[in-house]
C-alpha positions in Angstrom: 0.0 0.0 0.0 1.2 3.5 -0.9 2.3 5.4 2.3 -0.3 8.0 3.3 2.0 11.0 4.0 3.3 11.5 0.4 -0.2 11.2 -0.9 -1.3 14.0 1.6 1.6 16.2 0.5 0.5 15.8 -3.1 -3.0 16.6 -2.1 -2.0 19.8 -0.3 0.2 21.0 -3.1 -2.9 21.0 -5.4 -4.5 23.6 -3.1 -1.6 25.7 -2.0 1.5 27.4 -3.5 4.9 27.3 -1.8 6.9 24.5 -0.1 5.3 22.5 2.8 6.5 24.3 6.0 6.0 21.4 8.4 6.8 17.7 8.5 3.7 15.6 8.2 3.2 12.3 10.0 0.1 10.3 9.0 -1.9 7.7 10.9 0.0 4.9 9.2 3.3 6.2 10.6 4.6 7.5 7.2 6.2 11.0 7.1 7.1 13.6 4.5 8.4 17.2 4.5 11.5 18.9 5.8 13.5 17.0 8.4 14.2 20.1 10.5 10.6 21.3 10.5 8.0 20.9 13.3 6.1 17.7 13.0 2.3 17.8 12.4 0.6 14.5 13.3 -2.6 13.5 11.6 -3.9 10.8 14.0 -6.7 9.5 12.0 -8.6 9.9 8.7 -11.1 12.1 10.6 -8.4 14.8 10.8 -8.4 14.9 7.0 -12.2 14.7 6.8 -12.4 17.8 9.1 -10.2 19.8 6.8 -12.0 18.7 3.7 -15.3 19.8 5.2 -13.8 23.1 6.5 -10.5 23.9 4.8 -9.7 27.1 6.8 -8.4 28.3 10.1 -11.4 27.1 12.1 -11.2 23.6 10.5 -7.6 23.3 11.5 -8.4 24.6 15.0 -11.2 22.1 15.5 -9.0 19.2 14.3 -6.4 20.3 16.9 -9.0 20.8 19.7 -10.5 17.4 19.0 -7.1 15.7 19.1 -7.3 14.5 15.5 -4.4 16.7 14.6 -1.4 17.4 16.9 1.9 19.2 16.8 4.9 17.3 18.2 7.1 19.5 20.3 6.6 23.2 20.8 3.2 24.4 19.5 4.3 28.0 19.3 7.3 27.1 17.2 5.0 25.1 14.9 2.7 28.1 14.4 5.7 30.4 13.9 7.0 28.1 11.1 3.7 28.3 9.3 3.5 32.1 9.6 7.1 32.3 8.4 6.3 30.2 5.4 3.3 32.4 4.6 5.6 35.5 4.7 8.8 34.3 3.2 8.0 31.3 1.0 4.7 32.4 -0.5 2.6 29.7 1.0 -1.0 30.6 0.3 -4.2 29.0 -1.0 -4.3 28.3 -4.7 -7.2 28.0 -7.0 -7.1 24.4 -8.3 -8.1 23.4 -11.8 -11.0 21.1 -12.4 -8.6 18.2 -13.1 -6.8 18.9 -9.8 -10.1 18.8 -8.0 -10.9 15.4 -9.5 -7.5 14.0 -8.5 -7.9 15.4 -5.0 -11.3 13.7 -4.7 -9.8 10.5 -5.9 -7.0 10.7 -3.4 -9.4 11.5 -0.5 -11.6 8.6 -1.5 -8.6 6.3 -1.6 -7.5 7.4 1.8 -10.9 6.8 3.3 -11.3 10.5 4.2 -14.7 11.0 2.5 -17.7 10.8 4.8 -20.1 12.7 6.9 -19.0 15.9 8.6 -17.4 15.1 12.0 -19.0 16.6 15.1 -17.6 19.7 16.6 -15.2 18.9 19.5 -16.6 19.0 23.0 -15.4 22.5 23.9 -17.6 25.5 24.5 -18.5 27.3 21.3 -19.9 30.8 21.5 -23.6 30.8 20.9 -24.7 34.5 20.6 -28.0 35.9 19.4 -29.5 39.3 18.9 -28.0 42.6 17.6 -24.3 42.9 17.8 -23.2 44.8 21.0 -26.7 45.0 22.4 -26.6 44.7 26.2 -27.9 41.2 26.1 -25.5 40.0 23.5 -22.5 41.8 25.2 -23.4 40.0 28.4 -23.5 36.7 26.6 -20.1 37.3 24.9 -18.5 38.3 28.2 -20.0 35.3 30.0 -18.7 32.9 27.4 -15.1 33.8 28.1 -15.0 35.1 31.7 -17.5 32.8 33.3 -15.6 29.6 32.3 -15.0 29.3 36.1 -13.2 31.3 38.7 -11.3 28.1 39.6 -9.9 28.0 36.1 -8.6 31.6 36.2 -7.4 31.2 39.8 -5.2 28.3 38.5 -3.9 30.2 35.5 -3.4 33.7 36.8 -1.2 35.3 39.6 -2.8 35.7 43.0 -4.2 39.2 42.1 -6.2 37.5 39.3 -5.0 40.2 36.9 -6.0 38.9 33.4 -4.2 41.6 31.3 -0.7 42.5 30.2 1.8 42.8 33.0 4.6 45.4 33.2 8.0 43.6 33.5 10.4 46.1 35.1 13.0 43.5 36.2 12.6 40.5 33.8 16.2 39.3 34.3 15.9 39.1 38.1 15.4 35.4 38.9 13.2 36.3 41.9 10.9 38.4 39.8 7.9 36.8 38.2 4.3 37.2 37.0 2.9 38.3 40.4 5.6 41.1 40.7 5.1 42.2 37.1 1.3 42.5 37.6 1.8 44.5 40.8 4.2 46.8 38.8 1.4 47.2 36.2 -1.1 48.2 38.8 1.3 50.6 40.4 2.0 52.2 37.0 -1.7 52.7 36.3 -2.3 54.3 39.7 0.7 56.6 39.3 -0.5 57.7 35.8 -4.0 58.4 37.3 -2.3 60.2 40.2 -4.6 58.5 42.7 -4.8 59.8 46.2 -6.8 59.1 49.4 -10.4 60.1 49.1 -10.5 60.3 45.3 -13.1 58.5 43.3 -12.1 55.9 40.6 -14.5 54.3 38.1 -13.1 51.0 36.8 -15.0 49.9 33.7 -14.7 46.2 33.0 -13.0 45.4 36.4 -12.3 41.7 35.8 -11.6 40.0 39.1 -10.9 43.3 40.8 -7.1 43.4 40.7 -6.9 47.2 40.0 -9.9 48.1 42.1 -8.6 46.3 45.2 -5.1 47.6 44.7 -6.2 51.2 44.3 -8.3 50.9 47.4 -5.8 49.1 49.6 -2.7 51.1 48.6 -4.1 54.5 47.7 -7.3 54.6 49.8 -9.2 55.6 46.7 -13.0 55.0 46.6 -13.6 52.6 43.7 -16.7 51.8 41.7 -16.0 48.6 39.8 -18.2 47.5 37.0 -18.4 44.1 35.2 -20.9 42.2 33.1 -19.7 38.9 34.5 -21.7 37.5 37.4 -18.8 35.2 38.4 -16.4 38.2 38.5 -18.9 40.3 40.5 -19.3 37.6 43.1 -15.5 37.0 43.2 -14.7 40.7 43.7 -17.4 41.1 46.4 -16.0 38.2 48.3 -12.5 39.7 48.2 -13.8 43.1 49.3 -15.3 41.4 52.4 -12.1 39.3 53.1 -9.9 42.4 52.9 -12.2 44.7 54.8 -12.5 47.2 52.0 -16.3 47.5 52.0 -16.1 51.2 52.6 -13.8 51.7 49.6 -14.9 49.3 46.9 -18.4 49.0 45.4 -18.7 46.3 42.6 -21.7 46.5 40.3 -23.1 44.0 37.7 -24.1 46.3 34.8 -23.3 47.5 31.3 -21.3 50.6 31.0 -24.2 52.2 29.0 -26.4 51.8 32.2 -24.0 53.7 34.5 -25.3 56.9 35.9 -23.6 59.9 37.4 -20.1 61.3 36.9 -17.7 63.6 38.6 -15.0 60.9 39.0 -11.4 61.9 39.6 -10.2 59.1 37.5 -11.6 56.4 35.1 -9.8 53.2 34.1 -10.7 50.6 31.5 -8.1 47.8 31.3 -8.5 45.5 28.2 -12.2 46.0 28.1 -12.4 48.3 25.1 -11.7 45.4 22.7 -15.2 44.1 23.6 -17.0 47.4 22.7 -17.1 47.1 19.0 -16.0 49.5 16.3 -19.3 51.3 15.6 -20.1 51.6 19.4 -16.6 52.9 20.3 -17.3 56.7 19.7 -20.2 56.4 22.1 -18.1 54.5 24.6 -15.4 57.2 24.4 -18.1 59.9 24.9 -19.3 58.1 28.0 -15.8 57.9 29.4 -15.5 61.6 29.0 -18.9 62.2 30.7 -17.9 60.1 33.7 -14.9 62.4 34.5 -14.8 65.7 36.3 -12.9 68.5 34.6 -9.1 67.8 34.9 -10.0 64.1 35.7 -7.7 61.5 34.1 -8.5 58.4 32.0 -6.3 55.3 31.6 -7.2 53.0 28.7 -5.1 49.8 28.4 -6.2 48.1 25.2 -5.1 45.6 22.6 -4.5 46.8 19.1 -3.7 45.2 15.7 -1.1 46.2 13.1 -2.2 48.3 10.3 -2.1 45.4 7.8 -2.8 42.6 10.3 -6.2 41.0 11.0 -7.6 41.1 14.4 -9.4 38.2 16.1 -10.1 35.5 13.5 -12.5 32.6 13.2 -10.9 30.6 16.1 -10.9 33.5 18.5 -14.4 34.6 17.6 -15.8 31.0 17.9 -14.0 29.8 21.1 -12.4 32.7 23.0 -13.8 36.2 22.6 -16.8 36.6 20.3 -17.5 40.0 18.9 -14.0 41.3 19.8 -12.7 44.1 17.8 -9.2 45.6 17.6 -7.9 48.5 15.5 -4.6 50.3 15.1 -3.9 52.3 18.2 -3.9 55.6 16.3 -7.6 55.1 15.4 -8.5 54.6 19.1 -6.6 57.8 20.0 -8.6 59.6 17.3 -11.9 58.4 18.8 -10.9 59.4 22.3 -9.9 62.9 21.1 -13.1 63.1 19.1 -15.0 62.7 22.4 -13.3 65.7 23.8 -10.5 64.0 25.7 -6.9 65.2 25.5 -4.5 62.3 25.0 -1.3 63.0 26.9 0.7 59.8 26.4 0.7 56.4 24.7 2.9 53.7 26.0 3.3 50.4 24.1 3.6 47.3 26.2 3.7 44.8 23.2 6.8 42.9 24.3 5.4 42.8 27.9 2.4 40.9 26.6 4.5 38.3 24.9 6.2 37.6 28.3 2.9 37.7 30.2 1.3 35.1 27.9 4.4 33.0 28.1 4.0 32.9 31.9 0.3 31.9 31.6 1.2 29.3 28.9 4.0 27.8 31.2 1.4 27.5 34.0 -1.0 25.7 31.7 1.6 23.2 30.6 3.0 22.7 34.1 -0.5 22.1 35.6 -2.1 20.4 32.5 -3.7 17.6 34.4 -5.5 20.1 36.8 -6.8 22.1 33.9 -8.1 19.0 32.1 -9.8 18.0 35.4 -11.5 21.4 35.6 -12.6 21.9 32.0 -12.0 18.8 30.0 -9.2 18.0 27.5 -10.8 19.8 24.6 -11.1 23.1 26.6 -7.5 22.8 27.7 -6.4 22.3 24.1 -8.5 25.4 23.1 -6.5 27.4 25.7 -3.1 25.9 24.6 -3.8 27.0 21.0 -5.1 30.4 22.2 -2.0 31.2 24.3 0.5 29.8 21.8 -1.1 31.8 18.9 -1.6 34.9 21.1 1.9 35.1 22.3 3.2 34.7 18.8 0.9 37.5 17.5 2.4 40.0 20.0 6.0 38.8 19.3 5.6 39.3 15.6 3.8 42.7 15.9 0.5 41.5 14.4 -1.0 42.6 17.7 -0.1 45.2 20.2 -1.2 46.6 23.5 -1.0 50.1 24.7 -1.7 52.3 27.7 -3.3 55.6 26.7 -3.4 58.3 29.3 -5.9 61.1 28.6 -7.5 63.9 30.5 -10.8 65.9 30.4 -9.6 69.5 30.2 -11.7 72.4 31.5 -13.6 74.6 29.1 -10.6 77.0 29.0 -8.1 74.2 28.3 -6.7 73.5 31.8 -5.6 69.9 32.0 -4.3 69.9 35.6 -1.4 67.8 34.4 2.1 68.3 35.7 4.9 69.6 33.4 6.5 66.2 33.3 4.6 62.9 32.6 4.1 60.4 35.5 6.7 57.9 34.5 7.1 54.5 36.2 10.4 52.8 36.9 12.5 52.4 33.8 11.9 48.9 32.5 14.6 46.6 31.3 14.1 44.9 27.9 11.1 42.7 28.3 12.6 39.9 26.2 
């Protein structure tokens, strides 16, 4: 019998241009492709059937999540090799001729890959309904990702439960890790906002309360923390009681559009703006402006995408963050300025996110059995793929993350800002 792997290589070459960037190992043990490339393992005919039914990013992702397709060794390195092939070797989809389609069908039939569409892997797919970025749909989108379980995130994150890019000021210090880098990020935000005892901070999209609790405990600031996730709200409320911060932190379960009042000394929104949506963002920026008193400060930490890079993608939309939208940072700055805010500084933390995600990924691999016990193997594989791909996107500058500091000036232009910007400690190189 003819080995399967060379047949698969011929099949792929009919639908793509460029040299195969990985080494293929088929279910019969046969291999083909460069000896020094990452090894992609097709464990059964069902892997090929998935790709025939869905020959795109989502089909590949589902084959991996289901365990029908695997990558031997470092998954991030395997993804990097494919991206490099796309960039440097011209690997891209090709339009096959009718004769090629007929040969492909014959090969698929010979390999036993034709048949009914395989079921979706047993991992949570986003099921959203209603108008995009309506309150109900936003709540469902947030719940899909953040209500996976508090135990899952407690296992993955540092003790503060900060689920956002850290700020690595001493990355070469062996005693300095994720918890310290997240603390330095919270310190940096509080310094930029110039928080002081008795001031009022509104934290929009508070997550598990890392910033709200830090601002209250270390700066004695009165914090209103807002989330759409019931699991997060309950978690923050419990921590407020445990730390005796009830007089300083109030956590609310509501949409930012339903917030009333203003006059806050400071407003923060840390990696929540990606969930707002492009058409809704000008209104979001206007509301941030309205929440602030004159001379009040705004800190937006938000992911961005490169000018020529896609944001999100089918896998992220389906399994991780449905309805997420990223744009180049300059466009976000323009929307904030259009709302009447004055942008005072933009600090890129792109390399810091690569390192942050690497820390989360290392925890996932080190405690793999515990994650599988919590969410099942398919969900754990979703997160392995998510973290490997996400870290690579930041490293290769397809995605970025930035802290934007803005202020609401008075009607006569008084910003209340000092002559020099509020710098944090000078970071070492984050890589």
